[in-house]
N, C-alpha and C positions, 0 to 999 in steps of 0.2 A: 579464679578457679587454679589450680597447681598440677600438672602433669606429673605424673609418678613412673618412672623409668625403672625398669629392673635393670640393676649393675650391680659389681660385684670388684671388691676392690683386687687390684693389682700392684705387683713392685712399682710399674713403672706409668701407674694413673689409673684410670677407670673401666670399665671393661662394659660398654653397651650393647645389651643383646636387643635387637630390634627385628621380626619377622624373623625367627630363628638365625639370626646373620650375627656373629659376635665379631663386636668392633672396638679396637683398644683406643681408648681417647686418652688425653691428658686430663689433668684438672681442668686446667683451662677451658679445653675445647668442651667439657663436658657440663661445664657453667656455660657457655654460651648457646649448647642445644639445648638446657633446659630453660633458659632465657627466653630463647626465641618460640618456645612452645606455650610459655607461658605468655609473652605477649599475644599469639594468635590466638589465645583462648580469650583473654581477657577481650579482644577484640572482638572476637564473633558474640561474644556475652552483652558488648554495648550494640552489638546489630539486632538482637534478639530482643532486647529491653526496649530502645529505643525506633528499630524500626529505618527500614531505609530511604531517601530522600531523593528522589530522583529527578523531582524537577516537573511531573506532571502532576496538572490536573485529571480529576475525574472527567472523563468523556474524550479526553483528547489521544493522540497517536502516542500508541508505546514502541518501545524497539523490534516491536512483531511487524512495524507497517499497519496492526489493523487500529480500525478506528472505530467507538462504543457511540459516535453522533452518525457516521454513515447509517448505522444499525436501530436507532431512534427514529429515522426521516424514512425507515420501508415500510409499507403496508402491505401487512400479511393475509394473502389469502386460503383459509384452511381448504383442502380437498377431502372427496370421501372415498370409501369404497378402498381395498387391497392396493391397487394398482398406486404407481408414483404418479407427479402431479405434472409431467409430461406427456404423460399418457392420457391426459385429462386437457391440452391442451387448446380442445377446441371451446370448453366450457370457460376458458380463460378471455380467448377473440375469436373473433368472425374466424372463419379459412376464407372465406373471398376479403377481407382488411387484410390479412397476414400475405394472403396472395400479390395482391395490388404492392402492398408496402415493398414483397421483397424483389417484384418487378423493375419498380421505380431504384430502391436502392442497388439494385445490379447495374443497371444502366447509367446511374449516377458515378458507379463505382469506378465503370472505365472509361466514363468522358473525361476526355482532355481540356475540356470548357469548365472553369470555378463559376464561371456568373449562372452557367445553366444546374450544378450543383447543387447550386444555393437554392435554384427558382423549385430545382426539385423537392428538396430536402425541407423548402419554406411548405408545400403544398400538401404534402406528410404530415405537416401541424408540427413540423419544428420549427423553435425560434432560432434563427438564424439573422447574426447581426451583418452590419456591412463590413465588405472587405476580407470577408472569413476566407481561407483557404482551406480544400480538403485535396490531400494527395491521393494520388491513385490507389481502388484497390480501400479505401478507410470506408467504414462501415459504423454507419449508429444502427440505433436499436430496432430490428425488423416489427417486432410485436406492438410494441410502443414509441412511436419515436417523437412521437406529440409531448414526451415527457423529458427532451433534452434541450438544454436551451444554449448556444453558443454566440457570446459579445462579440467585439467587433475589431475585426484585426488576427480573429485568435486563427491559429495554423494545426488542423490535424491531419500528422503525417503519414505516409505512405503504410497503409496495410491496418493502422489504427483502428480500435474498437470502440464504441461508446454503447455501454449497457444498462436497461433500466429493468432487467427482468432477471429473476433467477429461479428457477424451477427445481425444488426440493422434494423428497419422498413424500410430506406428508402436508406440503402448502407451497404455493408460489409468493411469490414478492415480488413487488413494483416499487421504482424509487427515481428521482427525479435526477438527474446530471446536468450540472453548470460547469461549464467551462469560461473562466473571466475574460474579460478585451487582453488583447495580443499575449494572453496564454500561448503556449505550443508544446502539442504531444507532440512526440518523438514516434518512428516507425516501429510497427506492432506493437505498440504497447496497447493494453488493455484496462479500461476503466470502468470498474463497477459502477451496480446502481445506488444511490444516494451521495454520491461523491459530488465535492466541490471545489473544483480548481479555480484558486484567485486568479486575480487581473495579473500580467508581468510573468506567472508562473512556468515553470518547466518539467516537463517528465522524460527521462533518458528513456531510449530506444530499448523498447524490448519489456518492460517496465509493467508491473500489474500493481494498480494502483486503489488502494483497497481502504484508504481514508482521506479526508481532507488535506489538498495543499494548499498550505499558505500563499498570502499574493508574494509573487517574487522570488518564493523558494525553489531549488533545483531539488526533484527525486528522483531515485534513482533503483532500481532490483526485483525481486521475488520475495514478498512484497513491496513496496515501492518503499521507501524510507530517506529521509532526506541528507542531503550532501551537501549544500550550501545553503545561503538566504543572503539577501541586497539589503545590505545598508545605507549605501551610499544613494538612495533614491532614482539610480537612471533606469531602472525597471530591466536591468540586464545580469541575469545571476554569473558565478564567477565560474562555473562548471561547465562544461560541453554537456548538452543533451545526446550527443553522440547520435546522431540521426535522424531530426526534425525534415520531411523528404517535400521540399518545394515545391510544383511544377513549375 
């Protein structure tokens, strides 16, 4: 496809009219302008015909950090009536159970003892491996803590949150969260339901994890996207998580 430009002949060259602006070009410059537009149009046509190849497979995390696989793992629970699902939370979970969970989580959040934290969280039905470290104020899901698995020697940083539910307008959804062995979640990060964080992976501080994190990778941002991966098998990525807080 060639671009047709409105031009008029001038004694010293070609006058190019663009957006009501008269620009005087020499014959060589005019040729460069038209050739440049020809190349751009040809490239656009090639993209339209052949599509774009971004190297992503179906169900993998895209540039926005979302992950279709997370949504596929969620269990959907439709609610009735005109009110939103959160207004009907007592139908989803016993108030007594939620109250107990909240009290235990509140105690664990402020406890300086890492061993006590692990015991309290296991009592709520969570699967907590050996040597797991929870920073102060870190918070597991208070509605469905039993859907959380944290493997050996993982670190959950200060004020990080692991969510296993999301209340929407006409339904609520639940999903398991799995944090792999020796993974690290930075301070203030939020992990959404259905997410799997691979062994040795790192989540930067204040990130929103809306998709799976491959083993050994480092993710950051809102939503979190990869910033580095591990190729040497050492289990340590080459980027700083920016605030994993150990007690």
